[in-house]
C-alpha positions in Angstrom: -116.8 -51.2 31.3 -116.1 -48.0 29.2 -112.3 -47.5 28.7 -112.6 -44.3 26.9 -111.1 -40.9 28.5 -113.2 -38.8 30.0 -114.2 -35.7 27.4 -112.1 -33.1 28.7 -109.0 -35.2 28.7 -109.6 -36.7 25.2 -109.9 -33.1 23.8 -106.6 -32.2 25.7 -104.6 -34.6 24.1 -105.8 -33.7 20.7 -105.0 -30.1 21.6 -101.7 -31.1 22.6 -101.0 -33.1 19.4 -102.2 -30.3 17.3 -99.6 -27.7 19.0 -96.9 -30.2 18.9 -97.7 -30.6 14.9 -97.9 -27.0 14.2 -94.6 -26.2 16.2 -92.8 -28.3 14.1 -94.3 -26.8 11.1 -93.6 -23.7 12.1 -89.8 -24.9 13.2 -89.3 -26.2 9.8 -90.7 -23.2 8.1 -88.2 -21.0 10.1 -85.0 -23.3 9.7 -85.7 -23.2 6.0 -86.3 -19.7 6.1 -83.2 -19.1 8.0 -80.7 -21.1 5.9 -82.1 -19.9 2.8 -81.1 -16.3 3.3 -78.4 -15.1 1.2 -75.3 -13.9 3.8 -74.7 -10.4 3.7 -71.9 -9.2 1.8 -69.6 -6.6 3.7 -66.4 -6.5 1.6 -64.1 -3.8 0.5 -66.4 -2.1 -1.7 -69.1 -1.9 0.9 -66.5 -0.5 3.3 -65.5 2.1 0.8 -69.0 3.2 0.4 -69.2 3.6 4.3 -66.0 5.1 4.5 -65.3 3.1 7.5 -63.1 0.5 8.7 -64.0 -1.5 12.1 -61.1 -3.2 13.5 -61.0 -5.3 16.3 -58.6 -5.9 18.8 -57.2 -6.5 22.1 -55.6 -4.3 24.8 -51.9 -5.0 25.2 -48.5 -3.2 25.1 -47.9 -4.4 21.5 -51.3 -4.0 20.2 -53.6 -1.1 21.6 -53.8 0.9 24.6 -54.6 4.7 25.6 -51.6 6.9 26.8 -52.4 10.5 27.8 -55.7 10.3 26.0 -54.2 9.2 22.9 -54.7 5.8 21.0 -51.6 4.0 20.7 -49.9 0.6 20.0 -48.1 -0.9 17.3 -51.0 -2.9 15.7 -53.2 0.0 16.1 -50.8 2.0 14.3 -50.5 -0.4 11.6 -54.3 -0.5 11.3 -54.4 3.2 10.9 -51.9 3.0 7.9 -54.0 0.3 6.3 -57.0 2.0 6.5 -55.4 5.4 5.3 -53.9 3.3 2.3 -57.7 2.5 1.4 -59.1 5.8 2.1 -61.1 4.9 5.1 -61.6 5.8 8.8 -60.5 3.7 11.4 -62.6 2.7 14.0 -61.5 0.1 17.0 -63.4 -2.1 19.1 -61.8 -3.8 22.0 -62.5 -7.7 22.4 -61.8 -9.6 25.9 -59.9 -12.5 24.6 -59.1 -14.4 21.0 -62.3 -16.3 21.3 -64.1 -13.1 21.6 -62.2 -11.7 18.8 -63.2 -14.4 16.6 -66.6 -14.5 17.4 -66.9 -10.7 17.1 -65.5 -11.1 13.7 -68.0 -13.9 12.3 -71.0 -12.1 13.7 -70.2 -9.3 11.6 -69.2 -6.9 14.6 -66.0 -5.8 13.1 -64.4 -6.1 9.6 -60.8 -7.0 10.7 -58.8 -8.6 13.4 -55.7 -6.4 13.7 -53.5 -8.5 16.4 -51.4 -11.2 16.4 -53.7 -14.1 15.8 -52.2 -17.4 15.8 -52.6 -19.0 12.5 -54.5 -22.3 13.2 -56.2 -24.9 10.8 -59.1 -24.6 12.8 -59.1 -20.8 11.9 -58.7 -21.4 8.2 -62.4 -22.9 8.1 -64.2 -19.6 8.9 -61.4 -16.9 8.7 -58.9 -15.7 6.0 -55.6 -14.8 7.5 -53.9 -11.9 5.7 -52.3 -8.5 6.0 -49.7 -8.2 8.8 -48.1 -11.4 9.4 -45.2 -12.0 12.1 -43.4 -15.0 13.5 -43.2 -15.3 17.3 -41.6 -17.5 19.6 -41.1 -17.6 23.2 -38.1 -16.6 24.7 -36.0 -16.5 28.2 -35.6 -13.2 29.6 -32.5 -12.9 31.6 -30.2 -10.0 32.9 -27.3 -9.6 30.4 -25.3 -7.5 33.3 -24.1 -8.8 36.5 -22.3 -11.5 37.8 -23.6 -14.4 35.9 -23.1 -14.6 31.9 -26.2 -14.8 30.0 -27.6 -18.2 29.4 -27.0 -19.5 25.7 -28.4 -23.0 25.4 -31.6 -24.3 27.1 -29.4 -27.1 28.6 -28.1 -24.4 30.7 -31.8 -24.2 32.1 -31.1 -27.3 34.1 -30.9 -26.1 37.8 -32.2 -22.8 37.1 -35.1 -21.2 38.7 -37.5 -19.9 36.2 -40.8 -17.8 37.2 -43.8 -18.1 34.6 -47.5 -17.3 34.6 -49.8 -20.4 34.2 -50.6 -21.2 30.3 -48.5 -21.5 27.3 -45.4 -20.2 29.1 -45.9 -22.7 31.9 -47.0 -25.6 29.5 -43.8 -24.9 27.3 -41.5 -24.9 30.0 -42.8 -28.2 31.4 -42.5 -29.9 27.8 -38.9 -28.4 27.6 -38.4 -30.0 31.2 -39.2 -33.6 30.0 -37.0 -32.9 26.7 -34.1 -32.2 29.1 -35.0 -35.1 31.4 -35.6 -32.6 34.0 -33.9 -30.5 36.1 -35.3 -26.8 35.5 -36.8 -25.3 38.6 -40.1 -24.2 37.4 -42.0 -21.7 39.7 -45.7 -20.9 38.3 -46.6 -17.6 39.6 -50.5 -17.6 40.1 -51.3 -14.0 41.4 -53.6 -12.2 39.5 -51.7 -9.1 40.5 -48.6 -10.1 38.6 -48.3 -10.1 34.9 -45.8 -11.1 32.4 -44.4 -7.7 32.1 -44.1 -7.3 36.0 -42.0 -10.8 35.8 -39.8 -9.1 33.0 -39.4 -6.0 35.5 -38.3 -8.5 38.6 -35.9 -9.9 36.3 -34.4 -6.2 35.2 -34.2 -5.6 39.0 -32.6 -8.7 39.7 -35.3 -10.0 41.9 -35.9 -13.1 40.1 -33.3 -14.7 37.7 -35.5 -15.7 34.5 -38.9 -15.7 33.1 -40.4 -16.2 29.7 -42.2 -14.0 27.3 -43.0 -13.9 23.6 -40.2 -12.5 21.8 -42.2 -9.1 20.8 -43.3 -8.5 24.1 -39.7 -9.2 25.6 -38.4 -6.8 22.7 -40.7 -3.9 23.7 -39.7 -4.4 27.3 -35.6 -3.9 26.3 -36.9 -0.5 25.6 -37.7 0.3 29.1 -35.1 -2.1 30.8 -31.8 -2.1 28.6 -30.1 -4.6 31.0 -32.0 -7.6 29.5 -31.0 -10.1 27.3 -33.7 -11.9 25.2 -31.6 -14.1 22.8 -32.5 -17.5 24.0 -35.4 -19.0 22.2 -37.2 -22.0 23.8 -40.0 -22.6 21.3 -40.6 -23.2 17.6 -41.6 -20.3 15.7 -45.4 -19.6 15.5 -47.1 -17.8 12.5 -49.4 -15.2 13.7 -51.6 -12.8 11.3 -54.6 -10.7 10.8 -57.9 -12.1 9.7 -60.9 -11.3 8.0 -64.0 -13.2 7.3 -64.4 -15.7 4.4 -66.8 -13.5 2.6 -64.1 -10.6 2.4 -61.7 -11.8 -0.2 -61.5 -8.2 -1.7 -60.5 -6.9 1.9 -58.1 -9.9 2.4 -56.4 -9.2 -0.9 -56.0 -5.5 -0.3 -54.3 -6.0 3.1 -51.9 -8.5 1.8 -51.0 -6.2 -1.1 -50.6 -3.3 1.5 -48.5 -5.4 3.4 -46.2 -6.4 0.7 -45.1 -2.6 0.3 -45.7 -1.3 3.9 -42.8 -3.2 5.1 -40.5 -0.6 3.6 -42.3 2.4 4.1 -41.5 5.2 6.6 -44.8 4.9 8.5 -43.9 1.1 9.4 -40.3 1.9 10.1 -41.3 4.6 12.5 -43.7 2.2 14.3 -41.2 -0.2 14.5 -38.6 2.2 16.0 -41.2 3.8 18.5 -42.4 0.6 20.1 -39.3 -2.0 19.9 -36.0 -0.1 19.5 -36.2 3.8 21.0 -35.5 3.7 24.7 -37.9 4.8 27.2 -35.6 6.0 29.9 -34.2 9.7 30.2 -30.6 10.4 31.0 -30.3 12.4 34.4 -28.3 15.3 35.3 -27.8 16.7 38.7 -28.8 20.1 40.4 -27.1 22.9 38.7 -25.9 24.6 41.2 -26.3 23.9 44.7 -24.4 27.2 45.8 -26.4 29.6 43.9 -29.7 27.8 44.6 -30.3 26.9 40.9 -32.2 23.8 39.8 -31.8 24.2 35.9 -31.8 26.9 33.3 -35.7 27.3 33.6 -36.0 28.0 37.0 -37.5 31.6 36.5 -40.3 29.9 34.1 -41.0 27.5 36.9 -41.4 30.4 39.6 -43.4 32.8 37.1 -45.7 29.8 36.3 -46.4 27.7 39.4 -47.9 30.5 41.0 -50.8 30.4 38.9 -51.8 26.9 40.3 -50.8 27.9 44.0 -47.8 25.2 43.6 -44.3 25.2 44.7 -42.0 26.1 41.9 -39.7 23.3 42.9 -42.5 20.5 42.6 -42.9 21.9 39.0 -39.3 21.7 38.2 -39.3 18.3 39.7 -42.3 17.5 37.3 -40.1 19.0 34.2 -36.8 17.1 35.2 -38.8 13.6 35.1 -40.4 14.5 31.8 -37.3 15.9 29.6 -34.2 16.5 31.9 -34.6 20.1 30.8 -34.1 19.5 27.4 -36.5 21.6 25.5 -35.5 19.5 22.2 -36.8 16.4 23.7 -39.3 14.3 21.9 -40.5 11.2 23.7 -41.0 7.5 22.2 -45.1 8.4 22.0 -44.6 11.7 20.3 -44.7 14.2 23.6 -42.3 17.2 23.0 -40.5 20.0 24.6 -39.7 20.9 28.1 -42.8 19.6 29.7 -43.3 16.7 27.4 -47.0 17.6 26.2 -48.5 15.4 23.3 -49.0 17.6 20.4 -52.9 17.7 20.5 -52.8 18.5 24.2 -50.6 21.5 23.6 -52.6 22.9 20.7 -55.4 22.3 23.0 -53.7 24.2 25.6 -52.9 27.3 23.3 -49.5 26.5 22.0 -49.3 27.7 18.5 -48.1 25.0 16.1 -44.3 24.6 15.8 -43.8 26.1 19.2 -44.0 22.9 21.1 -40.6 22.8 22.0 -40.4 26.7 23.1 -39.5 26.7 26.8 -42.0 29.3 27.9 -45.0 28.0 25.8 -44.4 24.6 27.1 -44.4 25.4 30.8 -47.3 27.7 30.0 -49.2 25.1 28.4 -48.3 22.4 31.1 -49.8 24.5 34.0 -52.9 25.2 31.9 -53.5 21.9 31.7 -52.6 20.7 35.3 -55.0 23.5 36.2 -57.6 21.8 34.4 -56.7 18.2 35.6 -57.4 18.9 38.9 -60.7 20.2 38.3 -61.6 16.6 37.8 -60.5 15.6 41.4 -62.3 18.2 43.3 -63.5 15.8 45.7 -59.9 15.3 46.9 -58.6 17.9 49.1 -55.1 19.2 49.0 -52.4 18.2 49.3 -53.3 14.9 48.2 -54.8 15.9 45.1 -51.2 16.7 43.6 -50.7 13.0 43.7 -53.8 12.2 41.2 -52.7 15.4 39.1 -49.4 14.0 38.7 -50.4 10.7 37.8 -53.1 11.8 35.2 -50.4 14.1 33.6 -48.2 10.9 33.0 -51.2 8.5 32.3 -54.3 10.5 31.3 -57.0 11.0 33.5 -58.9 7.8 32.6 -56.5 5.4 33.9 -56.4 7.4 37.1 -60.4 6.9 37.4 -59.9 3.2 36.3 -57.7 2.9 39.2 -59.8 4.6 41.8 -62.8 2.7 40.7 -60.8 -0.5 41.2 -59.6 0.8 44.5 -63.2 1.6 45.7 -64.3 -2.0 44.6 -61.7 -3.8 46.5 -62.1 -2.0 49.8 -59.6 0.7 49.8 -59.8 4.5 49.6 -60.1 5.8 46.5 -59.2 9.3 47.6 -55.9 8.0 49.0 -53.0 7.7 46.5 -50.0 6.2 48.3 -51.0 2.3 49.1 -54.0 2.6 48.0 -54.9 4.0 44.4 -51.2 3.7 43.1 -51.8 -0.2 44.0 -54.5 -0.5 41.6 -53.1 1.6 38.7 -50.1 -1.0 39.3 -52.5 -3.7 38.3 -53.9 -2.1 35.3 -51.3 -4.0 33.2 -52.9 -7.6 34.3 -55.9 -8.8 32.3 -57.9 -9.9 35.2 -58.0 -6.3 36.3 -58.2 -4.0 33.1 -60.9 -6.4 31.7 -62.9 -5.7 35.4 -66.5 -3.9 34.3 -65.6 -1.3 36.6 -62.9 0.0 34.1 -63.3 2.0 31.0 -60.0 2.6 29.8 -58.4 -0.8 29.2 -54.9 -2.0 29.3 -52.3 0.2 30.8 -48.8 0.1 32.0 -49.2 1.1 35.3 -45.7 0.7 36.8 -44.9 3.9 34.6 -47.4 5.9 36.6 -46.5 4.4 39.9 -42.9 5.3 39.7 -43.8 8.6 38.0 -45.5 10.1 40.9 -43.3 8.7 43.4 -39.9 10.1 41.7 -41.4 12.9 41.2 -42.3 13.6 44.7 -39.2 12.2 46.4 -37.5 14.5 43.9 -39.3 17.6 45.4 -38.5 16.7 48.8 -34.6 16.6 48.1 -35.3 19.8 46.1 -37.0 21.5 49.4 -33.8 20.3 51.4 -31.5 21.7 49.3 -33.0 24.8 47.3 -34.6 27.5 49.0 -38.1 28.5 47.6 
């Protein structure tokens, strides 16, 4: 009996063997070639040749965000200062999370991570920590005013209700509870619509008694809510730093040398004050004269320029009150100036001469021009509804409002209605679940500010209409 396979099968077997051998050969060659390639060097000399420093960071209230069309954030400003010290132009790329930051750095998509990156043993294997280094720890956020005295020791947390987001804050509380033998009433807040800074705001308003945050985030929020106490630490210190690739030793050295001298620089001091010390709240004053029907000393200007955009002058007055409390010398934490608190770049773009940003008439005239241009971005929204979107954009910048409209549309609400629709989604722009959504183009934003801004102006406008003649 002939046991040899038929010729076609025999041929197929040889062919498969030949292909297998060939593939192994080519894989070995490609593997050898890949590992024998010299890594591309992209250290400080190469950066200076290109004239550009690409920084990687994350959207957050302490690192990077866009406000009224301007790039802002404490880490962003420090990165800008470092880039300028090296004669480089700064370019920012935003990652989705810490893992993505490290991945992008190692893949060569950026030159330096400008973010509070936790220093870890594993990180040392692939990166060099350098530049801006800070010590962070978790704190209890509580009210400093009211009936109860602030807690001063972690043992006083026993029997108290603490509301936290899942993750490191929850885990630290669970561990602390075990260390104390139990008794802390830990409430895990799982709703995507509520972030850490939302919980801090709830503490300030007295809606919840305690929450937990990193001390830098907590400190920033005390500039918005002066009734907070953040002195009680509940964790060990954690070192955080910037980072570069191992193949960029000269860049790391430059960042370290810059950090040693920059701590005492006027620019660094100004950035620290802007984000962590300067109050974000304005004082309030009453109507100047109810009997004479005068809201402020600038009513004639509001009446003159409101006509150019078909606004009630009392609405323009309400906007000015919210922005500056009718103080022409006011300068905000973000650098906005004058009666209508325009950012300097916006004021100049609207025709305000340099040095005239705090001139009352120049400020009102420029603000009205800006309001008119802003309204053109919302022509699909009829009046009077459009006013809400224009006011919101005046506060946040058009981009964040467009993001909120996109989220509103995505979740089945009306993107052309502000109250209880778009305003809800601009609130959510401070939460990672939403500002990292693919429909959002402008990232993190403290939406609670714009939410309150619009409601305050319209509410005060209604009061003015009842008390002051048109």
